[in-house]
Steps between C-alpha positions, in 0.01 A plus 500: 500500500781743586651467153197679359556808717533819297670833551161664457374314806796616705456863392130479591594355840747785561249765393229360730743494793625854432160659433317333788197385300413310186307792359795738548731243343262480205515877454880493511516216249207637297299183548162418644491393863356165394805434281731579792304272732498219245875535435581486871267204556683309226836590654386378842380179341840447342703564817257294709413754771333839552705812445232736629258483792169621356297487822518875565394804302837508324717200412801452724812303417525170678825402666582284198406788269741732680773237470452476121462872434875572515568211260233630264662844498841346436362299207325805354811714535702227330259492209516881471881482493483225238274711278715811543813302415335344196385841374851643549666211316248529218595866476869418456626514860808285547448188716844582648749781450871419496749788496881500492638810673849645486665502841577869445131596520437661843371222725280736704321619188469142373350389831245783487404404146457134598284593800281718279477222241370252758236751606393560141521138379457284813430182302791536254822338627814710445832324448819707514853417385762747625815476289773706334619565147390240243343277764215752513434464129553124467175395678306727264662350191442150645130586553533449874377851570282761330694816588865581570616816676854570378761755602845345529460324162520768228362309201134451409450186288350571157190292577421713807319828550637738762345764728698739718418474872736718702861588561707357783802701618826317551815566699853362486600417857778358716553445871658800677825307558541407133793666316267656242316682780813704570518642148373857481300599195446280197631143508664415169418171329863391529488557875174305539645221285767426759238382749244222514171595337188326627247432225182301458520186293232382260321172567395486134702455181376825343808699599758228443825661389375849588579726795302805608698769680798280590812718529732288709680181395452393861132410515296309757167391354205459734158362415323685781471876549475455876833317502655776291371755750651305792836462322513873428434581866776256596750687281553212258472715189323786328184490294190664365179475707147638474498814712186405692680190633803685640353833610504404868857371470608828343325698772657293779845486342494122455563564129657790313398623157775545243481686170638295213637644180213527252426164342250412222357202694551585865246781505318672782202266500283237342205552269232249597274366226217248485531269202268232364465293188340698215284204400389432859437833677388506864133466588304723741698395810837537330402832348391627843826383658711679238311825556548462875874450456512816287375696799779352712277264702 
């Protein structure tokens, strides 16, 4: 008998409980009172017990009726969520959004964007890959993600469209006890080349045989920006860092900013772009996320 239970019966049950009478429930549902009474009688027959005590002027929930009311609401809410999700998917909303993000993108702004995304699209899972250089682009080319946010990788593949998001300032830094910290004024490339340079390495093969901003023959390659940050603070080398990540260190004196001789690659910042495949542009959720990143979170 329970297999024949319908969502309409549950909604009628909820309306009768909320409105306090069958006639009021009928007005809410735009049905005759007799239809409401008949629907509830059928539901009670299916569950095998009374949901309402009808001995008084107005029907009152029985103890069993009160116990089932919360479950009825949960079932109705689940059906509403199912319908909303189905309508969204039919309208092109992505079942899931996967985004590869350059480690240089400010983490605070990224966190704010993710929080806002979950408020706007609570039923759309968001999967993030945080990488550097070509490892940001590779998941997009491998169709593992829908959007890539690049900054440290300067090339946009021909099959991709690109949209500017924001600029991220950078700083070349060393520990205060490092020899380069004692140089007044501009540090020449030859001077910087005598010391270990800490650079990020690429987990992908897209930059094989290429170096970006490497001046020193003495290079330590690190796959993690946090490790690079720690090594810089420990005085193990010099390197370029996003300014937002070292501002507190500069203010406290844990790191010192140096001015390098002008270099075509080692500039004063990173230009962050969202890229996606031209033949597979982002849907509503991805489009919303890109616009949010443009506003800096």
